[in-house]
C-alpha positions in Angstrom: 0.0 -0.1 0.0 3.0 2.4 0.8 4.2 2.0 -2.7 0.8 2.6 -4.2 0.4 5.8 -2.3 3.7 7.3 -3.6 2.6 6.3 -7.1 -0.8 7.9 -6.6 0.9 11.1 -5.4 3.1 11.3 -8.6 0.6 9.9 -10.9 -1.6 12.9 -10.1 1.1 15.1 -11.7 1.4 12.8 -14.8 -2.3 12.5 -15.3 -3.1 16.3 -15.1 -0.1 16.8 -17.6 -1.3 14.2 -20.0 -5.0 14.8 -20.1 -4.4 16.6 -23.5 -2.4 13.7 -24.8 -4.3 11.6 -27.4 -2.2 8.4 -27.0 -2.5 8.7 -23.1 -6.2 9.1 -23.4 -6.6 6.0 -25.6 -4.7 4.2 -22.8 -6.9 5.6 -20.1 -9.9 4.4 -22.0 -8.7 0.9 -21.4 -7.2 1.3 -17.9 -9.7 3.7 -16.4 -13.3 2.6 -17.8 -16.1 5.1 -17.5 -18.1 2.8 -15.6 -15.9 3.0 -12.3 -18.1 5.2 -10.2 -18.2 5.9 -6.4 -21.2 3.9 -5.1 -23.7 5.1 -2.5 -22.2 3.1 0.2 -18.7 4.5 -0.5 -19.5 8.2 -0.5 -19.8 10.4 2.4 -21.7 13.7 2.9 -20.0 16.6 1.2 -19.8 18.7 4.3 -18.7 15.9 6.6 -15.4 16.5 8.4 -13.5 13.4 7.2 -10.0 14.0 8.7 -8.3 16.7 10.7 -4.7 17.1 10.0 -2.8 19.6 12.3 -6.1 21.6 12.7 -6.7 21.7 9.0 -10.2 19.9 8.2 -10.6 17.8 5.0 -14.2 17.6 3.9 -16.4 14.9 2.3 -16.5 16.6 -1.1 -12.8 16.4 -1.5 -12.8 12.8 -0.1 -15.3 11.6 -2.6 -13.3 13.1 -5.5 -10.1 11.5 -4.3 -11.7 8.2 -3.7 -12.8 8.0 -7.2 -9.5 8.9 -8.6 -7.8 6.4 -6.1 -10.3 3.7 -7.3 -9.3 4.3 -10.9 -5.7 4.3 -10.1 -5.9 1.3 -8.1 -7.6 -0.4 -11.0 -4.5 0.6 -13.0 -2.1 -0.8 -10.6 -4.0 -4.1 -10.5 -5.5 -3.7 -7.1 -8.8 -5.2 -6.0 -11.3 -2.3 -6.3 -14.1 -4.3 -4.6 -12.1 -4.2 -1.4 -13.7 -1.0 -0.3 -12.1 -0.8 3.0 -8.8 -1.0 1.3 -9.7 1.9 -1.2 -10.9 4.0 1.8 -7.7 3.5 3.6 -5.7 4.3 0.6 -7.8 7.4 0.0 -7.5 8.6 3.6 -3.7 8.2 3.5 -3.6 10.0 0.1 -5.5 13.0 1.5 -3.3 13.0 4.5 -0.1 12.8 2.5 -1.3 15.6 0.2 -2.2 18.1 3.2 1.1 17.3 4.8 3.0 18.0 1.6 0.9 21.3 1.2 1.7 22.5 4.8 5.3 21.3 4.6 5.6 23.0 1.2 4.3 26.3 2.6 6.7 26.1 5.6 9.7 25.7 3.1 8.5 28.7 1.0 7.0 27.0 -2.0 4.3 29.2 -3.4 2.2 28.6 -6.5 0.5 31.8 -7.9 -3.1 32.0 -9.3 -1.3 33.1 -12.6 0.7 29.7 -12.8 -2.4 27.7 -12.0 -4.7 29.6 -14.4 -1.9 29.4 -17.3 -1.7 25.6 -16.9 -5.6 25.3 -16.8 -6.0 27.4 -19.9 -3.3 25.3 -21.7 -5.2 22.1 -20.9 -8.6 23.4 -21.9 -7.4 25.0 -25.3 -5.5 21.8 -26.4 -8.6 20.0 -26.9 -11.8 21.3 -25.2 -13.9 18.2 -26.0 -11.4 15.9 -24.4 -10.9 18.4 -21.5 -14.5 18.2 -20.7 -14.4 14.5 -20.9 -11.6 14.4 -18.5 -13.7 16.4 -16.0 -16.6 14.2 -16.5 -14.5 10.9 -16.0 -12.9 12.2 -12.8 -16.1 13.9 -11.4 -14.3 17.2 -11.3 -15.5 20.9 -11.6 -13.4 23.5 -13.1 -12.5 24.8 -9.5 -11.5 21.3 -8.1 -9.3 20.7 -11.3 -7.6 24.1 -10.5 -7.0 22.8 -7.0 -5.4 19.6 -8.2 -3.2 21.6 -10.7 -2.2 23.8 -7.8 -1.2 20.8 -5.7 0.5 19.1 -8.9 2.7 22.2 -9.3 3.3 22.5 -5.5 4.3 18.9 -5.5 6.8 19.4 -8.4 8.3 22.5 -6.9 8.5 20.9 -3.5 10.3 17.7 -4.8 12.5 19.8 -6.9 13.5 22.1 -3.9 13.5 19.7 -0.9 13.7 15.9 -2.1 17.2 14.7 -2.8 17.6 11.6 -4.9 20.5 9.6 -5.9 21.3 10.4 -9.5 20.5 7.9 -12.3 23.9 6.8 -13.8 24.6 5.5 -17.2 25.4 2.2 -15.6 21.9 2.1 -13.9 20.4 2.6 -17.3 22.5 -0.1 -19.1 21.8 -2.4 -16.3 17.9 -1.9 -16.6 18.1 -2.2 -20.3 19.9 -5.4 -20.2 17.4 -6.8 -17.8 14.6 -5.8 -20.0 16.3 -7.3 -23.1 16.3 -10.7 -21.5 12.6 -10.8 -21.5 11.7 -8.8 -24.6 12.6 -10.1 -28.3 11.6 -6.9 -30.0 12.9 -4.3 -27.5 13.8 -0.9 -29.1 17.5 0.0 -29.5 19.5 1.2 -26.3 19.7 4.6 -27.9 15.8 4.8 -28.2 15.3 3.3 -24.8 17.8 5.3 -22.8 15.8 8.5 -22.1 12.7 6.7 -21.3 14.6 4.3 -18.8 16.2 7.3 -17.2 13.0 9.1 -16.7 11.2 6.1 -15.3 14.3 5.3 -12.9 14.2 9.0 -11.9 10.5 9.0 -11.1 10.6 5.9 -9.2 13.5 7.3 -7.0 11.6 10.5 -6.6 8.5 8.2 -5.4 10.6 6.3 -2.9 12.1 9.4 -1.5 8.9 11.1 -1.4 7.2 8.2 0.5 10.0 8.5 3.3 9.4 12.1 3.7 5.7 11.6 3.9 6.2 9.0 6.6 8.3 11.3 8.4 5.7 14.0 8.4 3.1 11.5 9.4 4.9 10.6 12.4 5.0 14.1 13.7 1.6 15.2 12.5 -1.7 15.3 14.7 -4.2 13.4 12.6 -7.7 12.4 13.5 -9.7 10.3 11.0 -13.5 10.5 11.5 -14.7 7.8 9.1 
């Protein structure tokens, strides 16, 4: 579950950045079917205080949206989405992690302006408005909730760049990974083609691991009260 949590945090950034990408959308149609919904027994009242994190209250409307996204991502990662208690726990931990990162980022001077958020929002919307609206519908988002997620995505990226140290991916790391893949793939692309892809994936994985460690440290120090 811990690995899934870190992947969910980083995949939020990837998903928001890719919602205008046609090939990514084709993949999402397979991996995130439109019929995945939040059932009545999974949702909570929109004004209910779901969690309190260092005196910050998280309400049900945010929980419900995050639950749906968690359910879809869990499906992508091969998790059992019929295990509602597990999806609920992952959602609560995801919300806690997001809020703790936001609080810590603010403490470290990371700020995302309204102009930055609006610029990214406008870019996504103008790329393909029909696809943009389909994205909102799939994830049960309003334009305002999308902006909040864009804000968090930008905050997360800036915070990771500023505060999270990761071990550099070396040429040896890339070559070793390529050789391992080559053992199982007869039609693998050339090393030159695969190199930037492998480097990006290894870097993202190391960011996820380091971010997970940081979140666990913040959780140990935080005052957290779950109400569901």
